[in-house]
PLY file of the C-alpha trace (Angstrom):
ply
format ascii 1.0
element vertex 89
property float x
property float y
property float z
element edge 88
property int vertex1
property int vertex2
end_header
-0.07 -0.16 -0.02
3.02 2.43 0.97
4.84 1.54 -2.56
1.34 2.06 -4.30
0.75 5.57 -2.42
4.30 6.56 -3.15
4.32 6.07 -6.35
1.18 8.18 -7.21
2.22 10.85 -4.90
5.42 10.86 -7.72
3.45 11.41 -10.49
1.40 13.94 -9.08
4.73 15.76 -8.14
5.76 15.20 -11.47
2.91 16.43 -13.44
2.69 19.42 -11.42
6.62 20.16 -12.05
6.01 19.14 -16.28
3.34 21.80 -16.21
4.93 24.75 -14.34
5.59 26.85 -17.12
4.25 29.90 -15.44
5.60 32.33 -12.91
3.45 30.88 -10.08
1.35 27.55 -9.42
-1.86 29.28 -9.47
-0.84 31.36 -12.62
0.48 34.32 -13.23
-0.72 36.28 -10.02
0.61 35.16 -6.30
-2.10 33.90 -4.61
-2.30 32.42 -1.21
-2.38 29.10 -2.79
1.54 29.96 -3.87
2.44 30.04 -0.37
0.83 26.89 1.09
2.66 24.87 -2.14
5.72 24.79 -0.82
4.63 22.94 1.92
3.09 20.77 -0.07
6.16 20.06 -2.47
7.58 18.92 1.36
5.78 16.27 1.77
7.51 14.59 -1.98
10.83 15.33 -0.29
11.19 11.07 0.01
10.60 9.56 -2.61
13.58 9.24 -5.86
13.76 12.15 -6.84
12.12 14.29 -4.31
9.45 16.34 -5.63
12.28 19.16 -3.43
14.45 18.99 -6.24
12.66 19.27 -9.59
13.53 21.02 -12.20
10.70 23.33 -11.47
9.47 22.75 -8.32
13.11 23.70 -6.64
13.48 27.13 -8.17
10.15 28.19 -7.38
10.63 27.41 -3.77
13.70 29.41 -3.45
11.95 32.06 -4.72
9.14 32.00 -2.37
11.94 31.98 0.30
13.14 35.17 -0.56
10.50 37.06 -0.79
10.68 40.02 1.41
7.54 38.76 3.88
9.64 35.39 4.21
12.78 36.89 4.69
11.61 39.33 7.10
9.48 36.73 9.27
12.64 34.87 9.27
14.96 37.88 10.88
12.01 38.40 13.50
11.89 34.65 14.51
8.90 33.89 13.32
10.22 30.97 10.85
10.60 27.40 12.16
14.03 27.58 10.33
14.98 30.96 11.27
18.71 29.61 12.33
19.49 28.21 9.02
18.74 28.62 5.29
16.00 26.01 3.48
17.76 23.43 1.73
14.78 21.40 0.63
13.03 24.09 -1.11
0 1
1 2
2 3
3 4
4 5
5 6
6 7
7 8
8 9
9 10
10 11
11 12
12 13
13 14
14 15
15 16
16 17
17 18
18 19
19 20
20 21
21 22
22 23
23 24
24 25
25 26
26 27
27 28
28 29
29 30
30 31
31 32
32 33
33 34
34 35
35 36
36 37
37 38
38 39
39 40
40 41
41 42
42 43
43 44
44 45
45 46
46 47
47 48
48 49
49 50
50 51
51 52
52 53
53 54
54 55
55 56
56 57
57 58
58 59
59 60
60 61
61 62
62 63
63 64
64 65
65 66
66 67
67 68
68 69
69 70
70 71
71 72
72 73
73 74
74 75
75 76
76 77
77 78
78 79
79 80
80 81
81 82
82 83
83 84
84 85
85 86
86 87
87 88
């Protein structure tokens, strides 16, 4: 059952990665969904290849972590990974 679920999850992440030809996951403009999408991508960090290292998903996550609001939250200590930079998005 776990293997079947992992296969389906990896297939979903591969499809999302392949379809990611736009600036944001939700389209041309950023929405709240784009803020939550990296959390979903983190769920896919265990399969091989990890979703966090896919061609289009990895740079998207990196771009979001560099946004001023995210950087400001990290600086103020409101982010759980405040002491080290993200390595899996």
